[in-house]
GULOVO-440079 format. One record per residue: x, y, z of N, C-alpha, C, O in turn; residue in one letter. Coordinates in steps of 0.05 Angstrom, whole numbers, plus 32768, in hexadecimal, padded with zeros to 4 digits. Last residue first. Layout:
<recs>
REC  neast  nnorth   nup  caeast  canorth  caup  ceast  cnorth   cup  oeast  onorth   oup  r
REC      X       Y     Z       X        Y     Z      X       Y     Z      X       Y     Z  A
...
</recs>
This chain:
<recs>
REC  neast  nnorth   nup  caeast  canorth  caup  ceast  cnorth   cup  oeast  onorth   oup  r
REC   814A    7F60  7F82    8158     7F68  7F6A   8169    7F51  7F60   8176    7F54  7F4B  V
REC   810C    7F66  7FA4    8124     7F56  7F9E   8130    7F5F  7F84   8121    7F64  7F70  A
REC   80DE    7F7C  7FB6    80F3     7F8E  7FAC   810D    7F80  7FA6   8122    7F8D  7FA3  L
REC   80B9    7F5C  7FCD    80B4     7F64  7FB2   80C9    7F76  7FA6   80C7    7F7E  7F8F  H
REC   80BE    7F51  8004    80C6     7F3D  7FF0   80C5    7F46  7FD3   80D0    7F38  7FC2  G
REC   8085    7F70  8023    80A1     7F67  8022   80A5    7F54  800B   8092    7F48  8001  T
REC   805C    7FA3  803D    8061     7F91  8027   807F    7F8A  8026   8090    7F9C  8029  K
REC   802B    7FBA  806B    8047     7FB4  8065   8049    7F9F  804F   803A    7F8C  804E  R
REC   8006    7FEC  808B    8007     7FD9  8075   8024    7FD4  806F   8034    7FE6  806E  W
REC   7FF8    7FF8  80D1    8005     7FFD  80B8   8002    7FE5  80A5   7FFB    7FCF  80AC  L
REC   7FF1    801A  810D    7FE4     8006  80FB   7FEE    800C  80E0   7FEE    8023  80D7  R
REC   8011    8023  814E    800C     8029  8132   7FFD    8012  8124   7FFB    7FFC  812E  T
REC   802B    8044  8189    801C     802F  817B   8016    8037  815F   8015    804F  8158  G
REC   804D    8069  819E    8030     806E  81A1   801E    8058  8196   8006    8059  8198  Q
REC   8080    8055  8196    8079     8061  81B0   805B    8062  81B3   8051    805D  81C9  Q
REC   809D    801D  8179    8087     8030  8177   8080    803A  8193   807A    802B  81A5  T
REC   80D3    8002  8153    80C6     8008  816C   80AF    801B  8167   80AF    8029  8152  R
REC   8105    7FDB  8132    80EB     7FE8  8131   80E0    7FEB  814E   80E2    7FD9  815E  I
REC   813B    7FDC  810E    8135     7FDA  812A   811B    7FE9  812E   811B    8002  812F  D
REC   8146    7FBC  80CF    8138     7FD0  80DF   8137    7FC8  80FC   8133    7FB1  8103  Q
REC   816D    7FB5  8095    8168     7FAC  80B0   815B    7FC2  80C0   8164    7FD9  80BE  V
REC   816D    7FA3  804F    8169     7FB6  8065   8165    7FA8  807F   815A    7F92  8080  S
REC   816F    7F83  8023    8184     7F81  8037   8184    7F96  804C   8198    7F9B  8059  D
REC   814D    7FAF  7FF4    8156     7F95  7FFD   816E    7F97  8010   817F    7FA8  800E  P
REC   8136    7FF0  8010    8140     7FDE  7FFB   8148    7FC2  8006   8148    7FBE  801F  P
REC   80F8    8008  8029    8114     8001  802E   811E    7FED  801A   810F    7FDA  8014  L
REC   80C9    803B  8029    80D3     8024  801A   80F1    8020  8021   8100    8033  801F  R
REC   808F    8058  8044    80AB     8052  8048   80B3    8039  8038   80A5    8025  8039  L
REC   8061    808B  804C    8068     8073  803C   8086    8070  803E   8095    8083  803A  W
REC   8037    80A6  807E    8052     80A3  8073   8054    8089  8063   804B    8074  806C  T
REC   8006    80A8  8097    8008     80B3  807C   8024    80B1  8070   8028    80BA  8059  G
REC   801F    80AF  80D8    8009     80A8  80C7   800A    80B7  80AC   800F    80CF  80AC  A
REC   8068    80B1  80DA    804D     80B7  80E4   8038    80AE  80D0   803E    80A6  80B9  D
REC   80A3    8099  80EC    8091     8097  80D6   8074    809A  80E0   806A    8088  80ED  Y
REC   80E6    80AC  80FB    80CA     80A7  8104   80B8    80AA  80EC   80BC    80BB  80DB  R
REC   8127    808E  80EF    8114     80A4  80F2   80F9    809A  80FC   80F6    8083  8105  G
REC   814E    8066  80EE    8151     807D  80DC   813C    8093  80DF   813E    80A8  80D2  N
REC   8141    803D  810F    815B     804A  8114   815F    8063  8103   8171    8073  8107  Q
REC   80FA    804A  8114    8111     8038  8111   812A    8048  8115   8129    805F  811E  D
REC   80B6    8050  812C    80D1     805A  8128   80E4    8043  8122   80DF    802C  8129  E
REC   8072    8061  811C    8087     804F  8126   80A2    805B  811F   80A4    806E  8110  F
REC   802E    8077  812C    8049     807B  8120   805B    8064  812A   8056    8057  813E  S
REC   7FE9    807C  811B    7FFF     807D  812E   8019    8083  8121   801B    8091  810D  G
REC   7FD4    805B  80DF    7FCE     8068  80F8   7FE7    8068  8109   7FF8    8057  8107  E
REC   7FEE    804C  80AF    7FD2     8053  80AF   7FCA    8063  80C8   7FBB    8076  80C6  L
REC   8027    804E  8088    801D     8050  80A4   8001    805B  80A3   7FFC    8071  8099  V
REC   803F    801E  805E    802F     8036  805F   8022    8038  807A   8014    8025  8083  Y
REC   807E    8002  804A    8069     8007  805E   8058    801E  8055   8061    8030  8047  Y
REC   80A8    7FCE  8031    8099     7FE6  802B   8083    7FE9  8040   8075    7FD5  8046  E
REC   80E7    7FAF  8027    80CE     7FB2  8036   80C2    7FCD  8030   80D0    7FE0  802A  V
REC   8117    7F7D  800E    810B     7F97  8012   80F1    7F97  8021   80E5    7F82  8026  G
REC   812B    7F4A  8010    811F     7F53  7FF7   8110    7F6D  7FFA   80FD    7F73  7FEB  S
REC   813E    7F45  8045    8150     7F3F  802E   8146    7F49  8013   8155    7F50  8001  P
REC   8139    7F65  807B    8127     7F63  8064   8138    7F5E  804B   813F    7F71  803D  F
REC   813E    7F59  80C1    814A     7F5D  80A7   8135    7F57  8091   8123    7F47  8094  S
REC   8135    7F78  80FF    8129     7F67  80EB   8136    7F6D  80D0   8138    7F85  80C8  Q
REC   8144    7F7B  8143    814C     7F83  8128   8141    7F6E  8114   8144    7F56  8118  A
REC   810A    7F74  816E    8126     7F70  8167   812B    7F76  814A   8119    7F76  813A  S
REC   80DC    7FA9  817D    80E2     7F8F  8171   8100    7F8D  816C   810D    7FA0  8166  F
REC   80AF    7FC5  81AA    80C9     7FC7  819F   80D1    7FAB  8195   80CC    7F97  81A4  R
REC   8075    7FEC  81BE    8082     7FD3  81B3   809D    7FD9  81A8   80A2    7FEE  819C  S
REC   805A    8019  81CF    8071     8010  81DE   807F    7FF7  81D4   8092    7FEE  81E0  G
REC   801B    8003  81B8    802B     8019  81C3   8042    800E  81D3   803F    7FFC  81E4  R
REC   801D    7FCD  8188    8013     7FDA  81A0   8026    7FF0  81A9   803E    7FF0  81A4  E
REC   8012    7FCB  8144    8027     7FC9  8159   801D    7FDA  8171   8017    7FF1  816E  W
REC   7FF3    7FA8  8111    7FF0     7FBC  8127   8006    7FB6  813B   800B    7F9F  8142  T
REC   7FF5    7FA0  80CA    8001     7F9C  80E4   7FF7    7FB0  80F8   7FF1    7FC7  80F0  L
REC   7FE7    7F7B  808F    7FE1     7F92  80A0   7FEC    7F8B  80BC   7FEB    7F74  80C4  M
REC   8011    7F63  8059    8003     7F60  8072   7FFA    7F7B  807D   8005    7F90  8075  V
REC   802C    7F3E  8025    801E     7F57  802C   800E    7F52  8045   7FFE    7F3F  8046  V
REC   8064    7F23  8007    8052     7F21  801D   8046    7F3D  8024   8055    7F50  8027  E
REC   8084    7EFE  7FD4    8076     7F16  7FDC   8064    7F10  7FF4   8057    7EFC  7FF5  E
REC   8097    7ECE  7FC1    80A7     7EE6  7FBB   809A    7F00  7FC4   80A3    7F15  7FBC  D
REC   8072    7EA6  7FD1    808E     7EA4  7FD9   809F    7EBE  7FD5   80B2    7EC2  7FE4  P
REC   8039    7ECC  7FEA    8045     7EB9  7FD7   8063    7EB9  7FDC   806D    7ECB  7FEB  R
REC   8001    7EE9  8007    801B     7EDD  800C   8022    7EC9  7FF6   8012    7EB8  7FEF  I
REC   7FDA    7F1D  801F    7FE2     7F0E  8007   7FFE    7F03  800C   8010    7F12  8014  F
REC   7FCB    7F2A  8053    7FBB     7F33  803D   7FC0    7F23  8024   7FAE    7F1C  8015  L
REC   7FCA    7F19  8098    7FD4     7F13  807D   7FC1    7F1C  8068   7FA9    7F17  806A  P
REC   7FD0    7F42  80CC    7FBA     7F39  80BB   7FC7    7F33  80A0   7FCE    7F45  8091  L
REC   7FE8    7F42  810F    7FED     7F41  80F3   7FD6    7F36  80E3   7FC9    7F23  80EC  I
REC   7FFE    7F65  8149    7FE9     7F55  813C   7FED    7F58  811E   7FF5    7F6D  8114  A
REC   802E    7F6A  817E    8028     7F6C  8161   8010    7F5A  815A   800D    7F44  8164  E
REC   8040    7F61  81B1    8038     7F7C  81AA   8030    7F80  818D   802B    7F96  8184  G
REC   806B    7F2F  819E    805F     7F3C  81B5   8059    7F59  81AE   806B    7F68  81A5  A
REC   805A    7F1C  8159    806D     7F20  816F   805F    7F2E  8187   8048    7F38  8183  R
REC   8017    7F0D  814F    8032     7F0B  8144   8046    7F0C  815C   8042    7EFD  816F  G
REC   7FD6    7EF3  8149    7FEB     7EFD  815B   8006    7EF9  814E   800B    7EE4  8142  A
REC   7FAC    7F07  8112    7FBB     7EF3  8121   7FCF    7F00  8134   7FD7    7F17  812F  Q
REC   7F6D    7F14  80F1    7F85     7F1E  80FF   7F91    7F08  8111   7F83    7EF8  811D  W
REC   7F3E    7F05  80DB    7F56     7EFC  80CE   7F70    7F04  80DD   7F85    7EFB  80D5  G
REC   7F14    7F1C  80FA    7F17     7EFF  80F8   7F32    7EF6  80ED   7F3C    7EE1  80F5  A
REC   7F0B    7F52  80FA    7F1E     7F47  810D   7F24    7F2A  810A   7F37    7F20  8115  P
REC   7F09    7F7A  80C2    7EFD     7F61  80CD   7F11    7F54  80E0   7F27    7F4C  80D8  D
REC   7F26    7FA1  80AB    7F18     7FA8  80C4   7F0A    7F90  80D0   7F00    7F92  80E7  H
REC   7F37    7F8E  807B    7F4B     7F90  8090   7F3F    7F99  80AB   7F4C    7F97  80C0  T
REC   7F1D    7F64  8051    7F13     7F79  8062   7F26    7F7A  807A   7F24    7F6A  808C  D
REC   7F38    7F54  8013    7F39     7F4F  8030   7F2F    7F68  803E   7F38    7F7E  8039  V
REC   7F3C    7F34  7FD7    7F2D     7F48  7FE4   7F2D    7F41  8002   7F23    7F2C  800A  R
REC   7F60    7F23  7F9C    7F5F     7F23  7FBA   7F4E    7F3A  7FC4   7F50    7F51  7FBA  I
REC   7F6C    7EF9  7F68    7F5C     7F10  7F70   7F58    7F0E  7F8E   7F4F    7EFA  7F99  Y
REC   7FA9    7EE0  7F4E    7F96     7EE1  7F64   7F87    7EFB  7F65   7F93    7F10  7F63  A
REC   7FD2    7ED6  7F2C    7FB7     7ED5  7F21   7FA2    7EDA  7F36   7F8A    7ED8  7F2F  T
REC   8012    7EE0  7F1B    8000     7EE6  7F31   7FE4    7EE8  7F26   7FDE    7EFC  7F18  D
REC   8036    7EDC  7EF2    8027     7EC4  7EF9   8015    7EC7  7F12   800A    7EB4  7F1C  D
REC   804E    7F0F  7EED    803B     7F06  7ED9   802A    7EED  7EE0   8014    7EEA  7ED7  P
REC   804D    7F32  7F2C    8059     7F1F  7F1A   8045    7F15  7F06   802D    7F13  7F0C  Q
REC   8040    7F79  7F34    803A     7F5C  7F39   8049    7F4B  7F25   8051    7F54  7F0F  M
REC   8040    7FAF  7F2C    8054     7FA4  7F3F   804F    7F87  7F46   8058    7F7D  7F5A  Q
REC   801C    7FD4  7F15    8031     7FC7  7F05   8047    7FBC  7F17   805F    7FC0  7F11  R
REC   800C    7FFE  7F4D    8007     7FF5  7F32   8020    7FE8  7F25   8037    7FF1  7F2B  L
REC   7FEB    8008  7F89    8005     8000  7F7D   7FFE    7FF4  7F62   7FEE    7FE2  7F5F  K
REC   7FCA    8038  7FB2    7FCA     8025  7F9B   7FE6    8021  7F90   7FF6    8034  7F8E  V
REC   7FA0    804B  7FE2    7FBC     8047  7FDE   7FBE    8031  7FC9   7FB5    801B  7FCD  L
REC   7F67    8077  7FD7    7F73     805C  7FD8   7F92    805E  7FD6   7F9C    8071  7FCA  I
REC   7F2E    8098  7FEA    7F4B     809A  7FE8   7F56    807E  7FEA   7F4F    806F  7FFC  V
REC   7EEE    80AE  7FCE    7F00     809A  7FDA   7F1D    80A3  7FD8   7F24    80B3  7FC6  A
REC   7EA8    80BB  7FC5    7EC4     80C3  7FC6   7ED5    80AF  7FD4   7ECA    809F  7FE5  G
REC   7E77    80A4  7FBF    7E7A     80B7  7FD5   7E95    80C4  7FD6   7E9A    80D7  7FE5  P
REC   7E81    8088  7F8D    7E6A     8099  7F90   7E6E    80AD  7FA7   7E69    80C5  7FA3  E
REC   7EB6    807B  7F64    7EAE     807F  7F80   7E97    8092  7F82   7E99    80A9  7F7A  S
REC   7ED6    804B  7F39    7EC6     8062  7F3E   7EC2    8065  7F5C   7EC9    8053  7F6C  S
REC   7EF6    8026  7F03    7EF4     802F  7F1F   7EE3    8048  7F22   7EE3    8059  7F10  P
REC   7EEC    7FF3  7EDD    7EE4     800F  7EDB   7EE1    8019  7EF8   7ECC    8016  7F03  I
REC   7F1F    7FC2  7EC9    7F08     7FCC  7ED8   7F03    7FE9  7ED2   7F12    7FF6  7EC4  H
REC   7F45    7F86  7EC0    7F3A     7F9E  7EB5   7F22    7FA7  7EC5   7F12    7F97  7ECE  R
REC   7F82    7F60  7EC4    7F67     7F67  7ECE   7F5E    7F82  7EC2   7F6F    7F93  7EBC  S
REC   7FB6    7F57  7EB7    7FA2     7F52  7EA3   7F86    7F59  7EAB   7F74    7F58  7E9A  G
REC   7FCB    7F43  7EF7    7FD2     7F4C  7EDC   7FBD    7F44  7EC8   7FB3    7F2D  7EC8  P
REC   7F95    7F48  7F29    7FAE     7F3E  7F1E   7FB4    7F49  7F02   7FA3    7F57  7EF6  P
REC   7F85    7F71  7F5E    7F7C     7F69  7F44   7F94    7F61  7F33   7FA6    7F71  7F2F  N
REC   7F79    7F73  7FA2    7F8D     7F6D  7F8E   7F7F    7F64  7F74   7F6E    7F52  7F75  R
REC   7F68    7F9B  7FDA    7F60     7F8E  7FC0   7F78    7F8A  7FAF   7F89    7F9C  7FAC  V
REC   7F4E    7FA7  8019    7F66     7FA3  800A   7F5F    7F92  7FF1   7F51    7F7E  7FF4  Y
REC   7F26    7FD6  803C    7F27     7FBF  8029   7F42    7FBF  801A   7F4B    7FD3  8010  M
REC   7F25    8004  8059    7F2F     7FEC  8066   7F31    7FD4  8054   7F3C    7FBF  805B  G
REC   7EEB    8022  8040    7F05     8026  804D   7F0C    800C  805C   7EFC    8000  806A  A
REC   7EC8    7FF6  8010    7ECB     800C  8023   7EE6    800D  8030   7EF7    7FFC  802B  P
REC   7EBA    7FE7  7FD1    7ECF     7FE1  7FE4   7ED2    7FF9  7FF7   7EDE    800D  7FF0  F
REC   7E8B    7FC5  7FAA    7E92     7FDE  7FB8   7EA5    7FD7  7FCF   7EA1    7FC4  7FDD  D
REC   7E99    7F9F  7F6D    7E8D     7FA5  7F87   7E95    7FC0  7F91   7EA3    7FD0  7F84  G
REC   7EAA    7F96  7F39    7EAA     7F7F  7F4B   7E9E    7F85  7F67   7E9A    7F73  7F77  S
REC   7EAA    7FC6  7F1E    7E96     7FB2  7F17   7E94    7F9B  7F2A   7E80    7F8D  7F2C  E
REC   7EBB    7FF0  7F56    7EBE     7FE9  7F3A   7EA9    7FD3  7F35   7E97    7FCF  7F46  D
REC   7EC9    8023  7F88    7EB7     800F  7F7B   7EC2    8008  7F5F   7ECF    8018  7F52  S
REC   7ED7    8039  7FCA    7EE0     8035  7FAE   7ED0    801F  7FA1   7EC9    800B  7FAE  F
REC   7EC5    8065  7FFB    7EBD     804C  7FEE   7EC7    804C  7FD1   7EBF    805E  7FC2  V
REC   7EEC    8082  8030    7ED6     8082  801E   7ECF    8066  8014   7ED4    8052  8021  G
REC   7F32    8071  8035    7F1B     8082  803D   7F05    8080  8028   7F0B    807C  8010  D
REC   7F55    804A  8025    7F5B     8059  803D   7F43    8068  8047   7F40    806C  805F  L
REC   7F5A    800C  8009    7F48     8023  800B   7F4D    8030  8026   7F48    8024  803B  V
REC   7F91    7FF6  7FE7    7F85     7FF6  8001   7F74    800F  8003   7F7D    8025  7FFE  L
REC   7FA3    7FCF  7FAD    7F9C     7FE7  7FBB   7F8F    7FE2  7FD6   7F83    7FCD  7FDB  F
REC   7FC4    7FBC  7F72    7FC0     7FB5  7F8E   7FB8    7FCF  7F9D   7FC5    7FE4  7F99  E
REC   7FC6    7FA2  7F30    7FC3     7FB8  7F43   7FBC    7FAD  7F5E   7FB0    7F98  7F61  E
REC   7FEA    7F89  7EF5    7FDA     7F88  7F0D   7FD8    7FA2  7F1D   7FE7    7FB5  7F18  G
REC   8002    7F92  7EC5    8011     7F85  7EDA   8004    7F88  7EF5   8012    7F88  7F0A  L
REC   7FD6    7FA7  7EA8    7FE6     7F92  7E9C   7FF8    7F83  7EB1   7FFC    7F6B  7EAF  D
REC   7F99    7FB7  7EB5    7FB2     7FB8  7EC4   7FC4    7FA0  7EBB   7FC1    7F8A  7EC4  H
REC   7F70    7FDE  7E8B    7F7B     7FC4  7E91   7F95    7FC8  7EA0   7FA5    7FD9  7E9A  T
REC   7F36    8008  7E93    7F52     8003  7E8C   7F5A    7FE8  7E96   7F4E    7FDC  7EA8  H
REC   7F02    8039  7E8C    7F0A     801C  7E8D   7F27    8019  7E84   7F31    8026  7E72  A
REC   7F0E    8077  7EB0    7F05     8067  7E99   7F0F    804A  7E9B   7F21    8044  7EAA  S
REC   7EF6    8085  7EF2    7F0D     8083  7EDF   7F03    8072  7EC8   7EF3    8060  7ECC  F
REC   7ECB    80B4  7F13    7ED1     809A  7F08   7EE9    809C  7EF6   7EF0    80B1  7EEC  A
REC   7EA6    80D6  7F48    7EBA     80D4  7F33   7EBF    80B7  7F2B   7EB8    80A5  7F39  S
REC   7E85    80DD  7F74    7E79     80DA  7F59   7E8D    80D8  7F43   7E84    80D8  7F2B  G
REC   7EB3    8101  7F9A    7E99     80F4  7F99   7E8E    80F4  7F7C   7E8D    8109  7F6F  P
REC   7EF7    80F5  7F82    7EE2     8107  7F8B   7EC7    80F9  7F8A   7EC4    80E6  7F7B  A
REC   7F29    80CA  7F95    7F11     80CC  7F84   7EFE    80E0  7F91   7EF5    80DC  7FA7  Y
REC   7F6E    80C8  7F99    7F55     80D3  7FA5   7F40    80D6  7F90   7F44    80E3  7F7C  K
REC   7FA3    809E  7FA6    7F90     80A7  7F92   7F76    80B0  7F9F   7F6B    80A1  7FAF  V
REC   7FE6    8099  7FB3    7FCC     809D  7FBF   7FBA    80A9  7FAA   7FC2    80BC  7F9C  L
REC   8011    8068  7F93    8004     8082  7F96   7FED    8081  7FA9   7FE2    806C  7FAF  S
REC   8043    804B  7F6F    8035     8049  7F89   802B    8065  7F8E   803A    8079  7F8E  T
REC   8051    802D  7F2F    804A     8043  7F41   803E    803B  7F5B   8030    8026  7F5D  A
REC   8066    8026  7EF0    8068     8019  7F0A   8065    802F  7F1E   8074    8042  7F1F  R
REC   8037    8043  7EC2    8050     8043  7ED1   804F    802F  7EE8   8039    8029  7EF2  A
REC   801B    806B  7E94    801C     804F  7E9A   8037    804A  7EA8   804C    804C  7E9B  V
REC   802C    80A0  7E94    8011     809A  7E9E   800E    807C  7EA4   7FFF    8075  7EB6  E
REC   8070    808D  7E9E    805D     80A2  7E98   8041    809C  7EA4   803F    8095  7EBC  G
REC   809F    8076  7ED1    8091     8075  7EB8   807E    808C  7EB5   807B    809D  7EC7  G
REC   809C    8068  7F0F    80B1     8063  7EFA   80A2    8060  7EE0   809B    8049  7ED8  D
REC   8092    8080  7F50    8088     807E  7F34   80A0    807A  7F21   80B5    8087  7F24  R
REC   8076    808A  7F91    808C     8080  7F80   8081    807C  7F64   8069    8075  7F60  E
REC   804D    80AE  7F9F    8061     80A5  7FB2   807A    809A  7FA5   8090    80A1  7FAC  L
REC   8023    80E0  7F8C    8036     80CC  7F82   804C    80C7  7F96   805B    80D8  7F9D  M
REC   7FE2    80EA  7F94    7FFB     80F1  7FA1   800E    80DA  7F9A   800A    80C3  7FA2  R
REC   7FAE    80FD  7F66    7FC2     80EA  7F70   7FD8    80F8  7F80   7FDF    810F  7F7A  R
REC   7F67    80FE  7F55    7F81     810A  7F5A   7F94    80F7  7F67   7F8B    80E2  7F72  E
REC   7F2E    8105  7F2F    7F41     80F1  7F3A   7F5C    80FE  7F3C   7F67    8107  7F28  V
REC   7F10    812B  7F16    7F07     8122  7F30   7F19    810D  7F3D   7F13    8105  7F54  G
REC   7F1C    8115  7ED4    7F12     812A  7EE5   7F08    811E  7F00   7EFA    810A  7F00  R
REC   7F57    80F1  7EC4    7F39     80F0  7EC7   7F30    8105  7EDB   7F3B    8107  7EF1  M
REC   7F8E    80F6  7EC5    7F80     80FC  7EAC   7F61    80FC  7EAE   7F54    8106  7E9C  P
REC   7F95    8117  7F06    7F99     8101  7EF4   7F8C    8108  7ED9   7F7F    811D  7ED7  S
REC   7FB3    814B  7F2B    7F9D     8142  7F1B   7FA6    812B  7F09   7FBC    812B  7EFE  A
REC   7FD0    8141  7F6A    7FD5     8148  7F4E   7FBF    813C  7F3D   7FB8    8124  7F41  I
REC   7FD7    815D  7FAA    7FC7     814B  7F99   7FCA    8154  7F7C   7FC6    816C  7F76  W
REC   8018    8164  7FC7    8000     816F  7FBA   7FF1    8159  7FAB   7FFD    8145  7FA2  D
REC   802F    8148  8005    802F     8148  7FE8   8015    8156  7FDE   8000    8155  7FEA  L
REC   802B    8141  803A    8039     8159  8031   8039    815C  8013   8042    8171  8008  K
REC   8015    8111  8043    8004     8128  8048   8011    8142  803F   8003    8156  803B  A
REC   803E    80EB  803C    802B     80F0  8026   801A    8109  802A   8012    8116  8017  S
REC   807E    80EB  8043    8067     80F4  8053   8051    80FD  8041   8051    8114  8037  E
REC   80A7    80B9  802D    8095     80CE  8024   8080    80D3  8039   8071    80C0  8040  V
REC   80E5    809C  8022    80D2     80A3  8036   80C1    80BB  802C   80CD    80CF  8023  V
REC   8110    8068  800C    80FE     807F  8005   80EA    8083  801B   80DE    806F  8025  A
REC   814F    804C  7FFE    813A     8052  8011   812A    806A  8008   8135    807D  7FFE  R
REC   815E    802C  7FBF    8162     8042  7FD2   814A    8044  7FE5   8133    803F  7FDE  K
REC   8154    8009  7F98    816B     8003  7FA9   8170    8018  7FBF   8183    8016  7FCE  S
REC   812E    801C  7F77    8125     800A  7F8C   813C    8001  7F9E   8138    7FF4  7FB2  L
REC   8123    8058  7F60    813A     8047  7F65   8134    8035  7F7C   8135    803E  7F93  D
REC   80F8    807B  7F5F    80F6     8063  7F4E   810E    8050  7F51   810D    803A  7F47  S
REC   80E4    80AA  7F76    80EE     8094  7F87   80EE    807A  7F78   80E6    8065  7F82  H
REC   80CB    80B7  7F39    80C8     80C0  7F55   80CF    80A8  7F67   80C1    8094  7F67  I
REC   80CD    80C9  7EF8    80DC     80BA  7F0C   80D8    80C6  7F27   80E1    80DC  7F2D  Q
REC   80AC    80C5  7EBB    80AE     80D2  7ED5   80BB    80BF  7EE9   80B6    80A7  7EE9  M
</recs>
């Protein structure tokens, strides 16, 4: 299956317009944002767990990364409520489930083999947030030389000078909206820009978003 699989091209998906597609496990559905492969694939998806649902035990050969958007996601390592960011490295294994139901933004098979870090960050905890550019607050989630994952808030009316992304950039808009020279991105939008992209970013109403950079180098 190929969905926005060409990493050299800009991709934009308004996730709320996608149908939920059943997974192999009853009670677990997906909205596929990007995918390159079959059931085992390089993928970015929204995954919805119905209350009381679970997925069978499985191993993530090239790791998984997810942000809990709603509800509570659980596995053997704990319960992760909305706002939790989690990384499980290559070779990790778990049995995911959700008692009350959950929706997560998840990325599969997109880590380097030498990435061994288990990461858990509560993005609702104000302690880790830092001041960025004027009108910006930033929460580092994961940083290594070839990859940076952060949460951002941009205040209403903020505008930033042109920013270049030599190794590409990826966003998921959680609240509000922002604009660049190519369009407007509302809550629920997933945006991926290829290496060597340049953005003129502004936001009229303010926004909160997840951003990943450095991982699209070719």
